Jmol script that loads the backbone (N, CA, C; Angstrom):
load data "model"
ATOM      1  N   MET A   1       0.668  -1.308  -0.054  1.00  0.00           N
ATOM      2  CA  MET A   1       0.071   0.037   0.097  1.00  0.00           C
ATOM      3  C   MET A   1       1.086   1.260   0.118  1.00  0.00           C
ATOM      4  N   ARG A   2       0.661   2.095  -1.029  1.00  0.00           N
ATOM      5  CA  ARG A   2       1.386   3.505  -1.053  1.00  0.00           C
ATOM      6  C   ARG A   2       0.679   4.445  -0.442  1.00  0.00           C
ATOM      7  N   VAL A   3       1.439   5.361   0.498  1.00  0.00           N
ATOM      8  CA  VAL A   3       1.170   6.339   1.341  1.00  0.00           C
ATOM      9  C   VAL A   3       1.500   7.594   0.867  1.00  0.00           C
ATOM     10  N   ASP A   4       0.840   8.673   0.904  1.00  0.00           N
ATOM     11  CA  ASP A   4       1.435   9.957   0.400  1.00  0.00           C
ATOM     12  C   ASP A   4       2.436  10.262   1.414  1.00  0.00           C
ATOM     13  N   PRO A   5       3.872  10.863   0.788  1.00  0.00           N
ATOM     14  CA  PRO A   5       4.772  10.941   1.774  1.00  0.00           C
ATOM     15  C   PRO A   5       4.613  12.092   2.473  1.00  0.00           C
ATOM     16  N   HIS A   6       3.664  13.166   2.353  1.00  0.00           N
ATOM     17  CA  HIS A   6       3.352  14.310   2.995  1.00  0.00           C
ATOM     18  C   HIS A   6       2.379  14.022   4.190  1.00  0.00           C
ATOM     19  N   ARG A   7       1.927  12.648   4.045  1.00  0.00           N
ATOM     20  CA  ARG A   7       1.140  12.121   5.077  1.00  0.00           C
ATOM     21  C   ARG A   7       1.892  11.659   6.246  1.00  0.00           C
ATOM     22  N   ILE A   8       2.991  11.200   5.769  1.00  0.00           N
ATOM     23  CA  ILE A   8       3.900  10.631   6.863  1.00  0.00           C
ATOM     24  C   ILE A   8       4.989  11.567   7.627  1.00  0.00           C
ATOM     25  N   ILE A   9       5.504  12.438   6.714  1.00  0.00           N
ATOM     26  CA  ILE A   9       6.248  13.614   7.220  1.00  0.00           C
ATOM     27  C   ILE A   9       5.373  14.646   7.484  1.00  0.00           C
ATOM     28  N   GLU A  10       5.193  15.004   8.720  1.00  0.00           N
ATOM     29  CA  GLU A  10       4.157  16.144   9.096  1.00  0.00           C
ATOM     30  C   GLU A  10       4.866  17.419   8.968  1.00  0.00           C
ATOM     31  N   ARG A  11       6.247  17.777   9.467  1.00  0.00           N
ATOM     32  CA  ARG A  11       6.964  18.888   9.567  1.00  0.00           C
ATOM     33  C   ARG A  11       8.221  18.931  10.165  1.00  0.00           C
ATOM     34  N   PRO A  12       9.179  19.601   9.912  1.00  0.00           N
ATOM     35  CA  PRO A  12      10.277  19.667  10.349  1.00  0.00           C
ATOM     36  C   PRO A  12      10.383  20.339  11.643  1.00  0.00           C
ATOM     37  N   ILE A  13      11.301  19.724  12.657  1.00  0.00           N
ATOM     38  CA  ILE A  13      11.555  20.440  13.795  1.00  0.00           C
ATOM     39  C   ILE A  13      12.728  21.062  13.804  1.00  0.00           C
ATOM     40  N   ILE A  14      12.575  22.433  13.949  1.00  0.00           N
ATOM     41  CA  ILE A  14      13.642  23.360  13.896  1.00  0.00           C
ATOM     42  C   ILE A  14      13.959  24.061  15.338  1.00  0.00           C
ATOM     43  N   THR A  15      14.631  23.489  15.978  1.00  0.00           N
ATOM     44  CA  THR A  15      15.103  23.838  17.424  1.00  0.00           C
ATOM     45  C   THR A  15      16.629  24.198  17.375  1.00  0.00           C
ATOM     46  N   GLU A  16      16.931  24.691  18.426  1.00  0.00           N
ATOM     47  CA  GLU A  16      18.523  24.991  18.605  1.00  0.00           C
ATOM     48  C   GLU A  16      19.317  23.697  18.524  1.00  0.00           C
ATOM     49  N   GLU A  17      18.923  22.873  19.060  1.00  0.00           N
ATOM     50  CA  GLU A  17      19.513  21.341  19.424  1.00  0.00           C
ATOM     51  C   GLU A  17      19.466  20.728  17.947  1.00  0.00           C
ATOM     52  N   ALA A  18      18.344  20.764  17.238  1.00  0.00           N
ATOM     53  CA  ALA A  18      18.191  19.923  15.807  1.00  0.00           C
ATOM     54  C   ALA A  18      18.994  20.790  14.951  1.00  0.00           C
ATOM     55  N   GLN A  19      19.330  22.032  15.089  1.00  0.00           N
ATOM     56  CA  GLN A  19      20.433  22.684  14.178  1.00  0.00           C
ATOM     57  C   GLN A  19      21.742  22.559  14.463  1.00  0.00           C
ATOM     58  N   ILE A  20      22.058  22.146  15.832  1.00  0.00           N
ATOM     59  CA  ILE A  20      23.447  21.689  16.102  1.00  0.00           C
ATOM     60  C   ILE A  20      23.522  20.236  15.566  1.00  0.00           C
ATOM     61  N   GLN A  21      22.762  19.225  15.809  1.00  0.00           N
ATOM     62  CA  GLN A  21      22.607  18.086  15.041  1.00  0.00           C
ATOM     63  C   GLN A  21      22.772  18.024  13.519  1.00  0.00           C
ATOM     64  N   THR A  22      22.246  19.106  12.694  1.00  0.00           N
ATOM     65  CA  THR A  22      22.409  19.298  11.363  1.00  0.00           C
ATOM     66  C   THR A  22      23.817  19.548  10.928  1.00  0.00           C
ATOM     67  N   ALA A  23      24.361  20.718  11.927  1.00  0.00           N
ATOM     68  CA  ALA A  23      25.811  21.095  11.346  1.00  0.00           C
ATOM     69  C   ALA A  23      26.695  20.044  11.609  1.00  0.00           C
ATOM     70  N   LYS A  24      26.634  19.147  12.940  1.00  0.00           N
ATOM     71  CA  LYS A  24      27.673  18.204  13.218  1.00  0.00           C
ATOM     72  C   LYS A  24      27.658  16.761  12.603  1.00  0.00           C
ATOM     73  N   ALA A  25      26.432  16.550  12.459  1.00  0.00           N
ATOM     74  CA  ALA A  25      26.423  15.090  12.137  1.00  0.00           C
ATOM     75  C   ALA A  25      25.513  14.872  10.804  1.00  0.00           C
ATOM     76  N   ASN A  26      25.021  15.907   9.955  1.00  0.00           N
ATOM     77  CA  ASN A  26      24.278  15.948   8.978  1.00  0.00           C
ATOM     78  C   ASN A  26      22.938  15.065   9.364  1.00  0.00           C
ATOM     79  N   GLN A  27      22.231  15.559  10.537  1.00  0.00           N
ATOM     80  CA  GLN A  27      21.157  14.711  10.748  1.00  0.00           C
ATOM     81  C   GLN A  27      19.992  15.735  10.895  1.00  0.00           C
ATOM     82  N   TYR A  28      18.773  15.302  10.276  1.00  0.00           N
ATOM     83  CA  TYR A  28      17.668  16.200  10.229  1.00  0.00           C
ATOM     84  C   TYR A  28      16.503  15.564  11.113  1.00  0.00           C
ATOM     85  N   THR A  29      15.808  16.344  11.992  1.00  0.00           N
ATOM     86  CA  THR A  29      14.855  16.026  12.633  1.00  0.00           C
ATOM     87  C   THR A  29      13.457  16.426  12.247  1.00  0.00           C
ATOM     88  N   PHE A  30      12.349  15.744  12.004  1.00  0.00           N
ATOM     89  CA  PHE A  30      11.084  15.585  11.628  1.00  0.00           C
ATOM     90  C   PHE A  30      10.165  15.147  12.800  1.00  0.00           C
ATOM     91  N   ARG A  31       8.891  15.639  12.795  1.00  0.00           N
ATOM     92  CA  ARG A  31       7.748  15.038  13.260  1.00  0.00           C
ATOM     93  C   ARG A  31       6.997  14.271  12.252  1.00  0.00           C
ATOM     94  N   VAL A  32       6.881  13.017  12.508  1.00  0.00           N
ATOM     95  CA  VAL A  32       6.065  12.328  11.603  1.00  0.00           C
ATOM     96  C   VAL A  32       4.776  11.649  12.382  1.00  0.00           C
ATOM     97  N   ASN A  33       4.289  10.852  11.312  1.00  0.00           N
ATOM     98  CA  ASN A  33       3.030  10.301  11.602  1.00  0.00           C
ATOM     99  C   ASN A  33       3.273   9.083  12.773  1.00  0.00           C
ATOM    100  N   PRO A  34       2.642   9.244  13.824  1.00  0.00           N
ATOM    101  CA  PRO A  34       2.929   7.774  14.807  1.00  0.00           C
ATOM    102  C   PRO A  34       2.852   6.478  14.234  1.00  0.00           C
ATOM    103  N   LYS A  35       2.081   6.109  13.387  1.00  0.00           N
ATOM    104  CA  LYS A  35       1.781   4.970  12.641  1.00  0.00           C
ATOM    105  C   LYS A  35       3.005   4.590  11.808  1.00  0.00           C
ATOM    106  N   ALA A  36       3.837   5.568  11.249  1.00  0.00           N
ATOM    107  CA  ALA A  36       4.999   5.435  10.269  1.00  0.00           C
ATOM    108  C   ALA A  36       6.154   4.602  10.886  1.00  0.00           C
ATOM    109  N   THR A  37       6.360   3.705   9.795  1.00  0.00           N
ATOM    110  CA  THR A  37       7.770   2.786  10.208  1.00  0.00           C
ATOM    111  C   THR A  37       8.779   3.548   9.603  1.00  0.00           C
ATOM    112  N   LYS A  38      10.198   2.940  10.178  1.00  0.00           N
ATOM    113  CA  LYS A  38      11.450   3.525   9.661  1.00  0.00           C
ATOM    114  C   LYS A  38      11.475   3.532   8.304  1.00  0.00           C
ATOM    115  N   GLY A  39      11.004   2.416   7.492  1.00  0.00           N
ATOM    116  CA  GLY A  39      11.160   2.367   6.024  1.00  0.00           C
ATOM    117  C   GLY A  39      10.097   3.217   5.316  1.00  0.00           C
ATOM    118  N   GLN A  40       9.230   3.365   5.869  1.00  0.00           N
ATOM    119  CA  GLN A  40       8.356   4.414   5.234  1.00  0.00           C
ATOM    120  C   GLN A  40       8.686   5.893   5.253  1.00  0.00           C
ATOM    121  N   ILE A  41       9.460   6.142   6.491  1.00  0.00           N
ATOM    122  CA  ILE A  41       9.905   7.516   6.645  1.00  0.00           C
ATOM    123  C   ILE A  41      11.296   7.866   5.872  1.00  0.00           C
ATOM    124  N   ARG A  42      11.857   6.677   5.545  1.00  0.00           N
ATOM    125  CA  ARG A  42      13.161   6.652   4.755  1.00  0.00           C
ATOM    126  C   ARG A  42      12.723   7.029   3.250  1.00  0.00           C
ATOM    127  N   ASP A  43      11.849   6.361   2.928  1.00  0.00           N
ATOM    128  CA  ASP A  43      11.146   6.339   1.367  1.00  0.00           C
ATOM    129  C   ASP A  43      10.513   7.577   1.142  1.00  0.00           C
ATOM    130  N   ALA A  44       9.717   8.078   2.246  1.00  0.00           N
ATOM    131  CA  ALA A  44       9.023   9.476   1.968  1.00  0.00           C
ATOM    132  C   ALA A  44      10.011  10.629   2.077  1.00  0.00           C
ATOM    133  N   ILE A  45      11.166  10.695   2.931  1.00  0.00           N
ATOM    134  CA  ILE A  45      12.078  11.508   2.731  1.00  0.00           C
ATOM    135  C   ILE A  45      12.856  11.703   1.493  1.00  0.00           C
ATOM    136  N   GLU A  46      13.148  10.633   0.973  1.00  0.00           N
ATOM    137  CA  GLU A  46      13.793  10.314  -0.436  1.00  0.00           C
ATOM    138  C   GLU A  46      12.911  10.967  -1.583  1.00  0.00           C
ATOM    139  N   GLN A  47      11.595  10.791  -1.446  1.00  0.00           N
ATOM    140  CA  GLN A  47      10.596  11.087  -2.321  1.00  0.00           C
ATOM    141  C   GLN A  47      10.366  12.509  -2.297  1.00  0.00           C
ATOM    142  N   ILE A  48      10.249  12.946  -1.229  1.00  0.00           N
ATOM    143  CA  ILE A  48      10.002  14.526  -1.166  1.00  0.00           C
ATOM    144  C   ILE A  48      10.983  15.429  -1.535  1.00  0.00           C
ATOM    145  N   PHE A  49      12.160  14.956  -1.328  1.00  0.00           N
ATOM    146  CA  PHE A  49      13.433  15.587  -1.489  1.00  0.00           C
ATOM    147  C   PHE A  49      14.285  15.034  -2.786  1.00  0.00           C
ATOM    148  N   GLN A  50      13.542  14.587  -3.746  1.00  0.00           N
ATOM    149  CA  GLN A  50      14.294  13.597  -4.814  1.00  0.00           C
ATOM    150  C   GLN A  50      14.998  14.794  -5.604  1.00  0.00           C
ATOM    151  N   ALA A  51      14.352  15.888  -5.694  1.00  0.00           N
ATOM    152  CA  ALA A  51      15.051  16.875  -6.672  1.00  0.00           C
ATOM    153  C   ALA A  51      16.660  17.053  -6.359  1.00  0.00           C
ATOM    154  N   ASN A  52      16.846  16.999  -4.779  1.00  0.00           N
ATOM    155  CA  ASN A  52      18.132  17.195  -4.290  1.00  0.00           C
ATOM    156  C   ASN A  52      19.010  15.784  -4.542  1.00  0.00           C
ATOM    157  N   GLY A  53      18.372  14.727  -4.680  1.00  0.00           N
ATOM    158  CA  GLY A  53      19.206  13.546  -4.980  1.00  0.00           C
ATOM    159  C   GLY A  53      19.878  12.920  -3.716  1.00  0.00           C
ATOM    160  N   ILE A  54      18.937  13.322  -2.575  1.00  0.00           N
ATOM    161  CA  ILE A  54      19.616  12.829  -1.248  1.00  0.00           C
ATOM    162  C   ILE A  54      19.599  11.233  -0.944  1.00  0.00           C
ATOM    163  N   LYS A  55      20.065  10.595  -0.057  1.00  0.00           N
ATOM    164  CA  LYS A  55      20.258   9.213   0.083  1.00  0.00           C
ATOM    165  C   LYS A  55      20.139   9.152   1.756  1.00  0.00           C
ATOM    166  N   VAL A  56      19.205   8.652   2.316  1.00  0.00           N
ATOM    167  CA  VAL A  56      18.860   8.291   3.581  1.00  0.00           C
ATOM    168  C   VAL A  56      19.850   7.100   4.247  1.00  0.00           C
ATOM    169  N   VAL A  57      20.743   7.476   5.073  1.00  0.00           N
ATOM    170  CA  VAL A  57      21.699   6.466   5.807  1.00  0.00           C
ATOM    171  C   VAL A  57      20.965   5.653   6.717  1.00  0.00           C
ATOM    172  N   ALA A  58      20.397   6.514   7.740  1.00  0.00           N
ATOM    173  CA  ALA A  58      19.911   5.821   9.028  1.00  0.00           C
ATOM    174  C   ALA A  58      18.465   6.634   9.452  1.00  0.00           C
ATOM    175  N   VAL A  59      17.791   5.996  10.090  1.00  0.00           N
ATOM    176  CA  VAL A  59      16.293   6.650  10.660  1.00  0.00           C
ATOM    177  C   VAL A  59      16.234   6.168  12.185  1.00  0.00           C
ATOM    178  N   ASN A  60      16.267   7.048  13.039  1.00  0.00           N
ATOM    179  CA  ASN A  60      16.113   7.067  14.422  1.00  0.00           C
ATOM    180  C   ASN A  60      14.693   7.477  15.013  1.00  0.00           C
ATOM    181  N   THR A  61      13.820   6.644  15.484  1.00  0.00           N
ATOM    182  CA  THR A  61      12.591   7.294  15.960  1.00  0.00           C
ATOM    183  C   THR A  61      12.468   7.329  17.485  1.00  0.00           C
ATOM    184  N   MET A  62      11.572   8.246  18.001  1.00  0.00           N
ATOM    185  CA  MET A  62      10.897   8.304  19.325  1.00  0.00           C
ATOM    186  C   MET A  62       9.770   8.562  19.366  1.00  0.00           C
ATOM    187  N   ASN A  63       8.985   7.744  20.039  1.00  0.00           N
ATOM    188  CA  ASN A  63       7.475   8.040  20.657  1.00  0.00           C
ATOM    189  C   ASN A  63       7.442   8.750  21.877  1.00  0.00           C
ATOM    190  N   TYR A  64       6.623   9.880  21.686  1.00  0.00           N
ATOM    191  CA  TYR A  64       6.283  10.883  23.058  1.00  0.00           C
ATOM    192  C   TYR A  64       4.722  10.610  23.331  1.00  0.00           C
ATOM    193  N   GLN A  65       4.540  10.604  24.710  1.00  0.00           N
ATOM    194  CA  GLN A  65       3.329  10.405  24.988  1.00  0.00           C
ATOM    195  C   GLN A  65       2.667  12.051  25.274  1.00  0.00           C
ATOM    196  N   GLY A  66       1.473  12.144  25.062  1.00  0.00           N
ATOM    197  CA  GLY A  66       0.900  13.550  25.368  1.00  0.00           C
ATOM    198  C   GLY A  66       0.961  13.749  26.723  1.00  0.00           C
ATOM    199  N   LYS A  67       1.082  15.139  26.892  1.00  0.00           N
ATOM    200  CA  LYS A  67       1.229  15.609  28.233  1.00  0.00           C
ATOM    201  C   LYS A  67      -0.240  15.786  28.695  1.00  0.00           C
ATOM    202  N   VAL A  68      -0.385  15.640  30.152  1.00  0.00           N
ATOM    203  CA  VAL A  68      -1.695  15.895  30.812  1.00  0.00           C
ATOM    204  C   VAL A  68      -1.541  17.545  31.103  1.00  0.00           C
ATOM    205  N   ARG A  69      -2.762  17.836  30.742  1.00  0.00           N
ATOM    206  CA  ARG A  69      -2.855  19.563  30.930  1.00  0.00           C
ATOM    207  C   ARG A  69      -4.247  19.727  31.629  1.00  0.00           C
ATOM    208  N   ASN A  70      -4.282  20.961  32.528  1.00  0.00           N
ATOM    209  CA  ASN A  70      -5.434  21.321  33.048  1.00  0.00           C
ATOM    210  C   ASN A  70      -6.293  22.304  32.267  1.00  0.00           C
ATOM    211  N   ARG A  71      -7.187  22.223  32.129  1.00  0.00           N
ATOM    212  CA  ARG A  71      -8.106  23.097  31.274  1.00  0.00           C
ATOM    213  C   ARG A  71      -8.898  23.947  32.307  1.00  0.00           C
ATOM    214  N   MET A  72      -8.619  25.218  32.417  1.00  0.00           N
ATOM    215  CA  MET A  72      -8.982  26.183  33.377  1.00  0.00           C
ATOM    216  C   MET A  72     -10.447  26.252  33.367  1.00  0.00           C
ATOM    217  N   ALA A  73     -11.291  26.474  32.210  1.00  0.00           N
ATOM    218  CA  ALA A  73     -12.679  26.841  32.327  1.00  0.00           C
ATOM    219  C   ALA A  73     -13.509  25.387  33.018  1.00  0.00           C
ATOM    220  N   SER A  74     -13.132  24.418  32.723  1.00  0.00           N
ATOM    221  CA  SER A  74     -13.798  23.123  33.227  1.00  0.00           C
ATOM    222  C   SER A  74     -13.357  22.429  34.568  1.00  0.00           C
ATOM    223  N   ARG A  75     -11.939  22.888  34.735  1.00  0.00           N
ATOM    224  CA  ARG A  75     -11.198  22.253  35.805  1.00  0.00           C
ATOM    225  C   ARG A  75     -11.037  20.941  35.644  1.00  0.00           C
ATOM    226  N   ARG A  76     -10.861  20.245  34.573  1.00  0.00           N
ATOM    227  CA  ARG A  76     -10.542  18.813  34.140  1.00  0.00           C
ATOM    228  C   ARG A  76      -9.519  18.758  33.738  1.00  0.00           C
ATOM    229  N   ALA A  77      -8.907  17.672  33.572  1.00  0.00           N
ATOM    230  CA  ALA A  77      -7.558  17.346  33.140  1.00  0.00           C
ATOM    231  C   ALA A  77      -7.419  16.908  31.688  1.00  0.00           C
ATOM    232  N   GLY A  78      -7.007  17.499  30.962  1.00  0.00           N
ATOM    233  CA  GLY A  78      -7.084  17.148  29.344  1.00  0.00           C
ATOM    234  C   GLY A  78      -5.666  16.281  29.060  1.00  0.00           C
ATOM    235  N   ARG A  79      -5.588  15.831  27.957  1.00  0.00           N
ATOM    236  CA  ARG A  79      -4.441  15.520  27.318  1.00  0.00           C
ATOM    237  C   ARG A  79      -4.081  15.679  25.876  1.00  0.00           C
ATOM    238  N   ARG A  80      -2.910  16.334  25.667  1.00  0.00           N
ATOM    239  CA  ARG A  80      -2.557  16.677  24.363  1.00  0.00           C
ATOM    240  C   ARG A  80      -2.097  15.190  23.655  1.00  0.00           C
ATOM    241  N   ALA A  81      -2.222  15.292  22.240  1.00  0.00           N
ATOM    242  CA  ALA A  81      -1.936  14.087  21.517  1.00  0.00           C
ATOM    243  C   ALA A  81      -0.431  13.453  21.744  1.00  0.00           C
ATOM    244  N   ALA A  82      -0.237  12.482  21.308  1.00  0.00           N
ATOM    245  CA  ALA A  82       1.183  11.637  21.582  1.00  0.00           C
ATOM    246  C   ALA A  82       1.395  11.794  20.002  1.00  0.00           C
ATOM    247  N   TRP A  83       2.955  11.736  20.083  1.00  0.00           N
ATOM    248  CA  TRP A  83       3.403  12.149  18.751  1.00  0.00           C
ATOM    249  C   TRP A  83       4.683  11.477  18.476  1.00  0.00           C
ATOM    250  N   LYS A  84       5.241  11.336  17.140  1.00  0.00           N
ATOM    251  CA  LYS A  84       6.668  10.511  17.108  1.00  0.00           C
ATOM    252  C   LYS A  84       7.474  11.729  16.247  1.00  0.00           C
ATOM    253  N   LYS A  85       8.866  11.220  16.823  1.00  0.00           N
ATOM    254  CA  LYS A  85       9.690  12.406  16.131  1.00  0.00           C
ATOM    255  C   LYS A  85      10.871  11.223  15.259  1.00  0.00           C
ATOM    256  N   ALA A  86      11.360  11.770  14.342  1.00  0.00           N
ATOM    257  CA  ALA A  86      12.441  10.822  13.516  1.00  0.00           C
ATOM    258  C   ALA A  86      13.326  11.726  13.311  1.00  0.00           C
ATOM    259  N   ILE A  87      14.630  11.037  13.179  1.00  0.00           N
ATOM    260  CA  ILE A  87      15.854  11.744  13.234  1.00  0.00           C
ATOM    261  C   ILE A  87      16.451  11.045  12.111  1.00  0.00           C
ATOM    262  N   VAL A  88      16.419  11.689  11.142  1.00  0.00           N
ATOM    263  CA  VAL A  88      17.092  11.172   9.633  1.00  0.00           C
ATOM    264  C   VAL A  88      18.591  11.510   9.247  1.00  0.00           C
ATOM    265  N   THR A  89      19.433  10.558   9.135  1.00  0.00           N
ATOM    266  CA  THR A  89      20.799  10.696   8.956  1.00  0.00           C
ATOM    267  C   THR A  89      21.181  10.638   7.544  1.00  0.00           C
ATOM    268  N   LEU A  90      21.593  11.727   6.973  1.00  0.00           N
ATOM    269  CA  LEU A  90      21.994  11.773   5.486  1.00  0.00           C
ATOM    270  C   LEU A  90      23.277  11.454   4.987  1.00  0.00           C
ATOM    271  N   ARG A  91      23.871  10.813   3.909  1.00  0.00           N
ATOM    272  CA  ARG A  91      24.936  10.676   3.556  1.00  0.00           C
ATOM    273  C   ARG A  91      26.029  11.619   3.355  1.00  0.00           C
ATOM    274  N   SER A  92      27.111  11.776   3.736  1.00  0.00           N
ATOM    275  CA  SER A  92      28.034  13.085   3.539  1.00  0.00           C
ATOM    276  C   SER A  92      27.810  13.699   2.359  1.00  0.00           C
ATOM    277  N   GLY A  93      27.697  14.963   2.487  1.00  0.00           N
ATOM    278  CA  GLY A  93      27.628  15.818   1.331  1.00  0.00           C
ATOM    279  C   GLY A  93      26.090  16.365   0.710  1.00  0.00           C
ATOM    280  N   ASP A  94      25.248  15.458   1.280  1.00  0.00           N
ATOM    281  CA  ASP A  94      24.024  15.669   1.022  1.00  0.00           C
ATOM    282  C   ASP A  94      23.368  16.957   2.060  1.00  0.00           C
ATOM    283  N   LYS A  95      22.201  17.471   1.375  1.00  0.00           N
ATOM    284  CA  LYS A  95      21.864  18.616   2.281  1.00  0.00           C
ATOM    285  C   LYS A  95      20.215  18.938   1.969  1.00  0.00           C
ATOM    286  N   ILE A  96      19.500  19.293   2.879  1.00  0.00           N
ATOM    287  CA  ILE A  96      18.030  19.599   2.806  1.00  0.00           C
ATOM    288  C   ILE A  96      17.998  20.983   3.276  1.00  0.00           C
ATOM    289  N   GLU A  97      17.386  21.839   2.432  1.00  0.00           N
ATOM    290  CA  GLU A  97      17.080  23.472   2.644  1.00  0.00           C
ATOM    291  C   GLU A  97      15.813  23.441   3.418  1.00  0.00           C
ATOM    292  N   LEU A  98      15.829  23.454   4.805  1.00  0.00           N
ATOM    293  CA  LEU A  98      14.399  23.592   5.458  1.00  0.00           C
ATOM    294  C   LEU A  98      13.963  25.140   5.439  1.00  0.00           C
ATOM    295  N   ILE A  99      14.726  26.077   5.560  1.00  0.00           N
ATOM    296  CA  ILE A  99      14.520  27.342   5.759  1.00  0.00           C
ATOM    297  C   ILE A  99      14.711  28.082   4.429  1.00  0.00           C
TER     298      ILE A  99
END
end "model"
wireframe off; spacefill off
backbone 0.3
color backbone group
C-alpha cells in the first residue's frame, strides 16, 4: 500500500538542538505520523527531496506521550496528542534546505 509521503512527514522540527545536529552530524529532525515505520519514513524523505538527490543512511525514531494539561474553564484534566519524532541521517555531502 502506497501512502502519500506528505502524510508520513508532518513537519520539520527546527530547534537549537536540531540545528546543532544538522551542522555536526548531517542529521535532520522531523515530526512524523505515529504509525509510520522507519522504512516508510526513509522512502518519504527520499521522495519529497528527490530533486536534491539525497540518500538516507539511517532513521532513528522516538515516541512521545501526550502531556496531561489542566483546562481552566472546566477544571478537568485533558491530554495533548501523542506524537513521533524521527531523526534522519543523510550521507555526507547531502543537504536539505529547510529554511
